[in-house]
PDB file with one MODEL, atoms N, CA, C and O in Angstrom:
MODEL        1
ATOM      1  N   ALA A   1      23.687 -26.363 -17.045  1.00  0.00           N
ATOM      2  CA  ALA A   1      24.208 -25.672 -15.891  1.00  0.00           C
ATOM      3  C   ALA A   1      24.083 -24.111 -16.287  1.00  0.00           C
ATOM      4  O   ALA A   1      23.943 -23.364 -15.319  1.00  0.00           O
ATOM      5  N   ALA A   2      24.106 -23.625 -17.306  1.00  0.00           N
ATOM      6  CA  ALA A   2      23.894 -22.215 -17.686  1.00  0.00           C
ATOM      7  C   ALA A   2      22.580 -21.634 -17.464  1.00  0.00           C
ATOM      8  O   ALA A   2      22.322 -20.504 -17.049  1.00  0.00           O
ATOM      9  N   ALA A   3      21.587 -22.806 -17.885  1.00  0.00           N
ATOM     10  CA  ALA A   3      20.187 -22.167 -17.625  1.00  0.00           C
ATOM     11  C   ALA A   3      19.874 -22.094 -16.150  1.00  0.00           C
ATOM     12  O   ALA A   3      18.932 -21.376 -15.815  1.00  0.00           O
ATOM     13  N   SER A   4      20.554 -22.755 -15.225  1.00  0.00           N
ATOM     14  CA  SER A   4      20.299 -22.606 -13.659  1.00  0.00           C
ATOM     15  C   SER A   4      20.841 -21.295 -13.200  1.00  0.00           C
ATOM     16  O   SER A   4      20.344 -20.551 -12.355  1.00  0.00           O
ATOM     17  N   ILE A   5      22.012 -21.114 -13.935  1.00  0.00           N
ATOM     18  CA  ILE A   5      22.582 -19.638 -13.420  1.00  0.00           C
ATOM     19  C   ILE A   5      21.810 -18.517 -13.999  1.00  0.00           C
ATOM     20  O   ILE A   5      21.745 -17.446 -13.394  1.00  0.00           O
ATOM     21  N   LEU A   6      21.245 -18.692 -15.092  1.00  0.00           N
ATOM     22  CA  LEU A   6      20.450 -17.693 -15.639  1.00  0.00           C
ATOM     23  C   LEU A   6      19.011 -17.397 -14.982  1.00  0.00           C
ATOM     24  O   LEU A   6      18.438 -16.308 -15.009  1.00  0.00           O
ATOM     25  N   ALA A   7      18.523 -18.625 -14.365  1.00  0.00           N
ATOM     26  CA  ALA A   7      17.407 -18.744 -13.727  1.00  0.00           C
ATOM     27  C   ALA A   7      17.843 -17.994 -12.304  1.00  0.00           C
ATOM     28  O   ALA A   7      16.970 -17.250 -11.857  1.00  0.00           O
ATOM     29  N   LYS A   8      18.774 -18.065 -11.722  1.00  0.00           N
ATOM     30  CA  LYS A   8      19.134 -17.609 -10.375  1.00  0.00           C
ATOM     31  C   LYS A   8      19.303 -16.106 -10.521  1.00  0.00           C
ATOM     32  O   LYS A   8      18.706 -15.325  -9.780  1.00  0.00           O
ATOM     33  N   VAL A   9      20.094 -15.726 -11.449  1.00  0.00           N
ATOM     34  CA  VAL A   9      20.194 -14.335 -11.761  1.00  0.00           C
ATOM     35  C   VAL A   9      18.857 -13.576 -11.897  1.00  0.00           C
ATOM     36  O   VAL A   9      18.646 -12.534 -11.277  1.00  0.00           O
ATOM     37  N   ALA A  10      18.011 -14.110 -12.690  1.00  0.00           N
ATOM     38  CA  ALA A  10      16.640 -13.554 -12.968  1.00  0.00           C
ATOM     39  C   ALA A  10      15.861 -13.464 -11.554  1.00  0.00           C
ATOM     40  O   ALA A  10      15.276 -12.447 -11.180  1.00  0.00           O
ATOM     41  N   ARG A  11      15.930 -14.562 -10.886  1.00  0.00           N
ATOM     42  CA  ARG A  11      15.151 -14.699  -9.762  1.00  0.00           C
ATOM     43  C   ARG A  11      15.660 -13.454  -8.513  1.00  0.00           C
ATOM     44  O   ARG A  11      14.960 -12.816  -7.727  1.00  0.00           O
ATOM     45  N   ASP A  12      17.006 -13.447  -8.708  1.00  0.00           N
ATOM     46  CA  ASP A  12      17.602 -12.543  -7.702  1.00  0.00           C
ATOM     47  C   ASP A  12      17.374 -11.255  -7.924  1.00  0.00           C
ATOM     48  O   ASP A  12      17.581 -10.437  -7.027  1.00  0.00           O
ATOM     49  N   ARG A  13      16.861 -10.839  -9.295  1.00  0.00           N
ATOM     50  CA  ARG A  13      16.665  -9.455  -9.796  1.00  0.00           C
ATOM     51  C   ARG A  13      15.243  -9.189  -9.382  1.00  0.00           C
ATOM     52  O   ARG A  13      14.895  -8.047  -9.080  1.00  0.00           O
ATOM     53  N   VAL A  14      14.391 -10.231  -9.357  1.00  0.00           N
ATOM     54  CA  VAL A  14      13.072 -10.116  -8.921  1.00  0.00           C
ATOM     55  C   VAL A  14      12.853  -9.814  -7.603  1.00  0.00           C
ATOM     56  O   VAL A  14      12.039  -9.015  -7.140  1.00  0.00           O
ATOM     57  N   MET A  15      13.796 -10.652  -6.921  1.00  0.00           N
ATOM     58  CA  MET A  15      13.575 -10.410  -5.319  1.00  0.00           C
ATOM     59  C   MET A  15      14.223  -8.847  -5.077  1.00  0.00           C
ATOM     60  O   MET A  15      13.731  -8.127  -4.208  1.00  0.00           O
ATOM     61  N   ALA A  16      15.089  -8.495  -5.714  1.00  0.00           N
ATOM     62  CA  ALA A  16      15.643  -7.182  -5.337  1.00  0.00           C
ATOM     63  C   ALA A  16      14.399  -6.082  -5.541  1.00  0.00           C
ATOM     64  O   ALA A  16      14.212  -5.147  -4.763  1.00  0.00           O
ATOM     65  N   GLU A  17      13.636  -6.338  -6.645  1.00  0.00           N
ATOM     66  CA  GLU A  17      12.444  -5.489  -6.886  1.00  0.00           C
ATOM     67  C   GLU A  17      11.432  -5.743  -5.959  1.00  0.00           C
ATOM     68  O   GLU A  17      10.595  -4.870  -5.734  1.00  0.00           O
ATOM     69  N   ALA A  18      11.394  -6.908  -5.347  1.00  0.00           N
ATOM     70  CA  ALA A  18      10.425  -7.223  -4.320  1.00  0.00           C
ATOM     71  C   ALA A  18      10.549  -6.449  -2.940  1.00  0.00           C
ATOM     72  O   ALA A  18       9.668  -6.088  -2.160  1.00  0.00           O
ATOM     73  N   ASP A  19      12.033  -6.302  -2.890  1.00  0.00           N
ATOM     74  CA  ASP A  19      12.582  -5.704  -1.578  1.00  0.00           C
ATOM     75  C   ASP A  19      11.953  -4.282  -1.456  1.00  0.00           C
ATOM     76  O   ASP A  19      11.634  -3.795  -0.372  1.00  0.00           O
ATOM     77  N   HIS A  20      11.802  -3.657  -2.656  1.00  0.00           N
ATOM     78  CA  HIS A  20      11.197  -2.091  -2.643  1.00  0.00           C
ATOM     79  C   HIS A  20       9.487  -2.239  -2.222  1.00  0.00           C
ATOM     80  O   HIS A  20       8.856  -1.368  -1.624  1.00  0.00           O
ATOM     81  N   LEU A  21       9.029  -3.326  -2.611  1.00  0.00           N
ATOM     82  CA  LEU A  21       7.329  -3.363  -2.567  1.00  0.00           C
ATOM     83  C   LEU A  21       7.330  -3.774  -1.299  1.00  0.00           C
ATOM     84  O   LEU A  21       6.440  -3.223  -0.652  1.00  0.00           O
ATOM     85  N   TYR A  22       8.107  -4.675  -0.568  1.00  0.00           N
ATOM     86  CA  TYR A  22       7.870  -5.318   0.870  1.00  0.00           C
ATOM     87  C   TYR A  22       8.883  -5.036   1.533  1.00  0.00           C
ATOM     88  O   TYR A  22       9.887  -5.748   1.546  1.00  0.00           O
ATOM     89  N   THR A  23       8.748  -3.878   2.222  1.00  0.00           N
ATOM     90  CA  THR A  23       9.892  -3.438   2.916  1.00  0.00           C
ATOM     91  C   THR A  23       9.721  -4.139   4.344  1.00  0.00           C
ATOM     92  O   THR A  23       8.617  -4.427   4.805  1.00  0.00           O
ATOM     93  N   GLY A  24      11.195  -4.435   5.130  1.00  0.00           N
ATOM     94  CA  GLY A  24      11.455  -5.290   6.127  1.00  0.00           C
ATOM     95  C   GLY A  24      11.657  -6.574   6.041  1.00  0.00           C
ATOM     96  O   GLY A  24      12.131  -7.211   6.982  1.00  0.00           O
ATOM     97  N   TYR A  25      11.281  -7.180   4.760  1.00  0.00           N
ATOM     98  CA  TYR A  25      11.723  -8.439   4.740  1.00  0.00           C
ATOM     99  C   TYR A  25      13.130  -8.973   4.237  1.00  0.00           C
ATOM    100  O   TYR A  25      13.417 -10.170   4.199  1.00  0.00           O
ATOM    101  N   GLY A  26      13.923  -8.001   3.879  1.00  0.00           N
ATOM    102  CA  GLY A  26      15.272  -8.071   3.561  1.00  0.00           C
ATOM    103  C   GLY A  26      15.490  -8.884   2.250  1.00  0.00           C
ATOM    104  O   GLY A  26      16.559  -9.471   2.087  1.00  0.00           O
ATOM    105  N   PHE A  27      14.416  -8.939   1.226  1.00  0.00           N
ATOM    106  CA  PHE A  27      14.626  -9.767   0.010  1.00  0.00           C
ATOM    107  C   PHE A  27      15.939  -9.258  -0.771  1.00  0.00           C
ATOM    108  O   PHE A  27      16.546 -10.085  -1.452  1.00  0.00           O
ATOM    109  N   ALA A  28      16.345  -8.097  -0.711  1.00  0.00           N
ATOM    110  CA  ALA A  28      17.597  -7.887  -1.633  1.00  0.00           C
ATOM    111  C   ALA A  28      18.783  -8.711  -1.014  1.00  0.00           C
ATOM    112  O   ALA A  28      19.620  -9.277  -1.718  1.00  0.00           O
ATOM    113  N   GLN A  29      18.788  -8.736   0.463  1.00  0.00           N
ATOM    114  CA  GLN A  29      19.893  -9.634   0.860  1.00  0.00           C
ATOM    115  C   GLN A  29      19.862 -11.009   0.643  1.00  0.00           C
ATOM    116  O   GLN A  29      20.781 -11.638   0.118  1.00  0.00           O
ATOM    117  N   HIS A  30      18.654 -11.552   1.105  1.00  0.00           N
ATOM    118  CA  HIS A  30      18.621 -13.148   1.140  1.00  0.00           C
ATOM    119  C   HIS A  30      17.896 -13.763   0.102  1.00  0.00           C
ATOM    120  O   HIS A  30      17.807 -14.987   0.002  1.00  0.00           O
ATOM    121  N   LYS A  31      17.300 -12.851  -0.785  1.00  0.00           N
ATOM    122  CA  LYS A  31      16.626 -13.415  -2.055  1.00  0.00           C
ATOM    123  C   LYS A  31      15.413 -14.239  -1.870  1.00  0.00           C
ATOM    124  O   LYS A  31      14.913 -14.687  -2.901  1.00  0.00           O
ATOM    125  N   GLY A  32      14.864 -14.513  -0.768  1.00  0.00           N
ATOM    126  CA  GLY A  32      13.921 -15.007  -0.512  1.00  0.00           C
ATOM    127  C   GLY A  32      14.124 -16.476  -0.078  1.00  0.00           C
ATOM    128  O   GLY A  32      13.172 -17.244   0.061  1.00  0.00           O
ATOM    129  N   TYR A  33      15.484 -16.849   0.141  1.00  0.00           N
ATOM    130  CA  TYR A  33      15.927 -18.111   0.649  1.00  0.00           C
ATOM    131  C   TYR A  33      15.624 -18.312   2.300  1.00  0.00           C
ATOM    132  O   TYR A  33      15.569 -17.345   3.060  1.00  0.00           O
ATOM    133  N   GLY A  34      15.478 -19.393   2.644  1.00  0.00           N
ATOM    134  CA  GLY A  34      15.111 -19.561   4.200  1.00  0.00           C
ATOM    135  C   GLY A  34      16.152 -19.348   5.103  1.00  0.00           C
ATOM    136  O   GLY A  34      16.410 -20.216   5.937  1.00  0.00           O
ATOM    137  N   THR A  35      16.858 -18.186   5.039  1.00  0.00           N
ATOM    138  CA  THR A  35      17.676 -17.727   6.011  1.00  0.00           C
ATOM    139  C   THR A  35      17.107 -17.555   7.450  1.00  0.00           C
ATOM    140  O   THR A  35      15.893 -17.665   7.621  1.00  0.00           O
ATOM    141  N   LYS A  36      17.931 -17.293   8.472  1.00  0.00           N
ATOM    142  CA  LYS A  36      17.574 -16.854   9.831  1.00  0.00           C
ATOM    143  C   LYS A  36      16.777 -15.493   9.610  1.00  0.00           C
ATOM    144  O   LYS A  36      15.665 -15.301  10.100  1.00  0.00           O
ATOM    145  N   ALA A  37      17.378 -14.675   8.913  1.00  0.00           N
ATOM    146  CA  ALA A  37      16.822 -13.326   8.748  1.00  0.00           C
ATOM    147  C   ALA A  37      15.354 -13.255   7.941  1.00  0.00           C
ATOM    148  O   ALA A  37      14.397 -12.519   8.179  1.00  0.00           O
ATOM    149  N   HIS A  38      15.491 -14.147   7.034  1.00  0.00           N
ATOM    150  CA  HIS A  38      14.010 -14.250   6.496  1.00  0.00           C
ATOM    151  C   HIS A  38      13.035 -14.813   7.396  1.00  0.00           C
ATOM    152  O   HIS A  38      11.954 -14.249   7.565  1.00  0.00           O
ATOM    153  N   GLN A  39      13.317 -15.815   7.948  1.00  0.00           N
ATOM    154  CA  GLN A  39      12.522 -16.429   9.033  1.00  0.00           C
ATOM    155  C   GLN A  39      12.179 -15.575  10.175  1.00  0.00           C
ATOM    156  O   GLN A  39      11.078 -15.754  10.695  1.00  0.00           O
ATOM    157  N   GLU A  40      12.941 -14.693  10.629  1.00  0.00           N
ATOM    158  CA  GLU A  40      12.680 -13.796  11.508  1.00  0.00           C
ATOM    159  C   GLU A  40      11.821 -12.608  11.120  1.00  0.00           C
ATOM    160  O   GLU A  40      11.059 -12.024  11.890  1.00  0.00           O
ATOM    161  N   ALA A  41      12.016 -12.327   9.905  1.00  0.00           N
ATOM    162  CA  ALA A  41      10.972 -11.351   9.023  1.00  0.00           C
ATOM    163  C   ALA A  41       9.576 -11.924   8.990  1.00  0.00           C
ATOM    164  O   ALA A  41       8.618 -11.212   9.288  1.00  0.00           O
ATOM    165  N   LEU A  42       9.441 -13.074   8.669  1.00  0.00           N
ATOM    166  CA  LEU A  42       8.330 -13.764   8.664  1.00  0.00           C
ATOM    167  C   LEU A  42       7.666 -13.977  10.079  1.00  0.00           C
ATOM    168  O   LEU A  42       6.435 -13.983  10.061  1.00  0.00           O
ATOM    169  N   ILE A  43       8.166 -14.122  11.079  1.00  0.00           N
ATOM    170  CA  ILE A  43       7.874 -14.147  12.355  1.00  0.00           C
ATOM    171  C   ILE A  43       7.188 -12.699  12.900  1.00  0.00           C
ATOM    172  O   ILE A  43       6.209 -12.577  13.635  1.00  0.00           O
ATOM    173  N   GLY A  44       7.994 -11.681  12.319  1.00  0.00           N
ATOM    174  CA  GLY A  44       7.688 -10.496  12.841  1.00  0.00           C
ATOM    175  C   GLY A  44       6.726  -9.693  12.181  1.00  0.00           C
ATOM    176  O   GLY A  44       6.098  -8.843  12.812  1.00  0.00           O
ATOM    177  N   LEU A  45       6.518  -9.918  10.738  1.00  0.00           N
ATOM    178  CA  LEU A  45       5.878  -9.302   9.882  1.00  0.00           C
ATOM    179  C   LEU A  45       4.627 -10.256   9.339  1.00  0.00           C
ATOM    180  O   LEU A  45       3.599  -9.731   8.910  1.00  0.00           O
ATOM    181  N   GLY A  46       4.783 -11.578   9.387  1.00  0.00           N
ATOM    182  CA  GLY A  46       3.942 -12.414   8.650  1.00  0.00           C
ATOM    183  C   GLY A  46       4.290 -12.519   7.309  1.00  0.00           C
ATOM    184  O   GLY A  46       5.266 -11.888   6.904  1.00  0.00           O
ATOM    185  N   PRO A  47       3.505 -13.367   6.400  1.00  0.00           N
ATOM    186  CA  PRO A  47       3.821 -13.581   5.139  1.00  0.00           C
ATOM    187  C   PRO A  47       3.611 -12.443   4.336  1.00  0.00           C
ATOM    188  O   PRO A  47       2.703 -11.706   4.721  1.00  0.00           O
ATOM    189  N   CYS A  48       4.274 -12.080   3.225  1.00  0.00           N
ATOM    190  CA  CYS A  48       3.747 -11.329   2.118  1.00  0.00           C
ATOM    191  C   CYS A  48       3.201 -12.362   0.998  1.00  0.00           C
ATOM    192  O   CYS A  48       3.174 -13.579   1.187  1.00  0.00           O
ATOM    193  N   PRO A  49       2.816 -11.800  -0.063  1.00  0.00           N
ATOM    194  CA  PRO A  49       2.376 -12.662  -1.224  1.00  0.00           C
ATOM    195  C   PRO A  49       3.536 -13.261  -2.072  1.00  0.00           C
ATOM    196  O   PRO A  49       3.362 -13.910  -3.103  1.00  0.00           O
ATOM    197  N   ILE A  50       4.793 -12.953  -1.489  1.00  0.00           N
ATOM    198  CA  ILE A  50       5.884 -13.510  -2.396  1.00  0.00           C
ATOM    199  C   ILE A  50       6.059 -14.946  -2.245  1.00  0.00           C
ATOM    200  O   ILE A  50       6.054 -15.652  -3.254  1.00  0.00           O
ATOM    201  N   PRO A  51       6.251 -15.570  -0.821  1.00  0.00           N
ATOM    202  CA  PRO A  51       6.662 -17.000  -0.773  1.00  0.00           C
ATOM    203  C   PRO A  51       5.596 -18.011  -0.846  1.00  0.00           C
ATOM    204  O   PRO A  51       4.535 -17.813  -0.254  1.00  0.00           O
ATOM    205  N   ARG A  52       5.813 -19.142  -1.567  1.00  0.00           N
ATOM    206  CA  ARG A  52       4.968 -20.141  -1.378  1.00  0.00           C
ATOM    207  C   ARG A  52       4.700 -20.646   0.069  1.00  0.00           C
ATOM    208  O   ARG A  52       5.645 -20.993   0.777  1.00  0.00           O
ATOM    209  N   LEU A  53       3.375 -20.689   0.523  1.00  0.00           N
ATOM    210  CA  LEU A  53       3.341 -20.962   1.871  1.00  0.00           C
ATOM    211  C   LEU A  53       3.387 -22.334   2.196  1.00  0.00           C
ATOM    212  O   LEU A  53       3.335 -22.696   3.372  1.00  0.00           O
ATOM    213  N   SER A  54       3.501 -23.311   1.043  1.00  0.00           N
ATOM    214  CA  SER A  54       3.916 -24.691   1.163  1.00  0.00           C
ATOM    215  C   SER A  54       5.445 -25.024   1.261  1.00  0.00           C
ATOM    216  O   SER A  54       5.915 -26.126   1.545  1.00  0.00           O
ATOM    217  N   TYR A  55       6.169 -23.827   0.964  1.00  0.00           N
ATOM    218  CA  TYR A  55       7.685 -24.137   1.375  1.00  0.00           C
ATOM    219  C   TYR A  55       8.052 -24.519   2.556  1.00  0.00           C
ATOM    220  O   TYR A  55       7.621 -23.912   3.536  1.00  0.00           O
ATOM    221  N   LYS A  56       8.723 -25.353   2.667  1.00  0.00           N
ATOM    222  CA  LYS A  56       9.011 -25.857   4.030  1.00  0.00           C
ATOM    223  C   LYS A  56       9.457 -24.915   5.141  1.00  0.00           C
ATOM    224  O   LYS A  56       8.852 -24.912   6.213  1.00  0.00           O
ATOM    225  N   PRO A  57      10.499 -24.113   4.915  1.00  0.00           N
ATOM    226  CA  PRO A  57      10.769 -23.139   6.008  1.00  0.00           C
ATOM    227  C   PRO A  57       9.569 -22.097   6.173  1.00  0.00           C
ATOM    228  O   PRO A  57       9.180 -21.759   7.291  1.00  0.00           O
ATOM    229  N   VAL A  58       9.055 -21.651   5.096  1.00  0.00           N
ATOM    230  CA  VAL A  58       7.647 -20.762   5.525  1.00  0.00           C
ATOM    231  C   VAL A  58       6.599 -21.523   6.195  1.00  0.00           C
ATOM    232  O   VAL A  58       6.013 -20.997   7.141  1.00  0.00           O
ATOM    233  N   ALA A  59       6.293 -22.703   5.812  1.00  0.00           N
ATOM    234  CA  ALA A  59       5.263 -23.263   6.501  1.00  0.00           C
ATOM    235  C   ALA A  59       5.719 -23.759   7.859  1.00  0.00           C
ATOM    236  O   ALA A  59       4.788 -24.082   8.598  1.00  0.00           O
ATOM    237  N   LYS A  60       6.846 -23.881   8.318  1.00  0.00           N
ATOM    238  CA  LYS A  60       7.355 -24.299   9.508  1.00  0.00           C
ATOM    239  C   LYS A  60       7.257 -22.960  10.369  1.00  0.00           C
ATOM    240  O   LYS A  60       6.934 -23.091  11.549  1.00  0.00           O
ATOM    241  N   VAL A  61       7.491 -21.778   9.910  1.00  0.00           N
ATOM    242  CA  VAL A  61       7.366 -20.604  10.831  1.00  0.00           C
ATOM    243  C   VAL A  61       5.766 -20.305  10.915  1.00  0.00           C
ATOM    244  O   VAL A  61       5.340 -19.892  11.993  1.00  0.00           O
ATOM    245  N   LEU A  62       4.951 -20.473   9.941  1.00  0.00           N
ATOM    246  CA  LEU A  62       3.637 -20.245   9.858  1.00  0.00           C
ATOM    247  C   LEU A  62       2.980 -21.182  11.054  1.00  0.00           C
ATOM    248  O   LEU A  62       2.248 -20.731  11.935  1.00  0.00           O
ATOM    249  N   ALA A  63       3.299 -22.307  10.952  1.00  0.00           N
ATOM    250  CA  ALA A  63       2.795 -23.219  11.923  1.00  0.00           C
ATOM    251  C   ALA A  63       2.980 -22.859  13.351  1.00  0.00           C
ATOM    252  O   ALA A  63       2.115 -22.973  14.220  1.00  0.00           O
ATOM    253  N   ALA A  64       4.401 -22.334  13.541  1.00  0.00           N
ATOM    254  CA  ALA A  64       4.769 -22.123  15.028  1.00  0.00           C
ATOM    255  C   ALA A  64       3.869 -20.842  15.360  1.00  0.00           C
ATOM    256  O   ALA A  64       3.415 -20.726  16.499  1.00  0.00           O
ATOM    257  N   LEU A  65       3.606 -19.880  14.378  1.00  0.00           N
ATOM    258  CA  LEU A  65       2.961 -18.767  14.833  1.00  0.00           C
ATOM    259  C   LEU A  65       1.337 -19.241  15.132  1.00  0.00           C
ATOM    260  O   LEU A  65       0.655 -18.514  15.855  1.00  0.00           O
ATOM    261  N   GLN A  66       0.884 -20.198  14.685  1.00  0.00           N
ATOM    262  CA  GLN A  66      -0.495 -20.750  14.918  1.00  0.00           C
ATOM    263  C   GLN A  66      -0.535 -21.266  16.140  1.00  0.00           C
ATOM    264  O   GLN A  66      -1.607 -21.262  16.745  1.00  0.00           O
ATOM    265  N   ASN A  67       0.579 -21.781  16.702  1.00  0.00           N
ATOM    266  CA  ASN A  67       0.467 -22.599  18.066  1.00  0.00           C
ATOM    267  C   ASN A  67       0.754 -21.668  19.233  1.00  0.00           C
ATOM    268  O   ASN A  67       0.721 -22.096  20.387  1.00  0.00           O
TER     269      ASN A  67
ENDMDL
END
C-alpha cells in the first residue's frame, strides 16, 4: 500500500511540472486523470506528448475528434 502512495505522490509531482510545459491542460489540478476538464482540454488543444493515446478516455476523445 505504501508503494502505491509513493507512486501517486511522485506522479502528481511530475504532472505539476508538466503543467508548466504544457499550459492549458490543467495538469496541476487533475494530474492527467480522465476528468471532464482534462477531456475538454484534449478536445480544445489536442493531445500533448504526456498521455498514452491508448488510454481509454484519451482514445475516446481522439476518436470523437476524427469523426
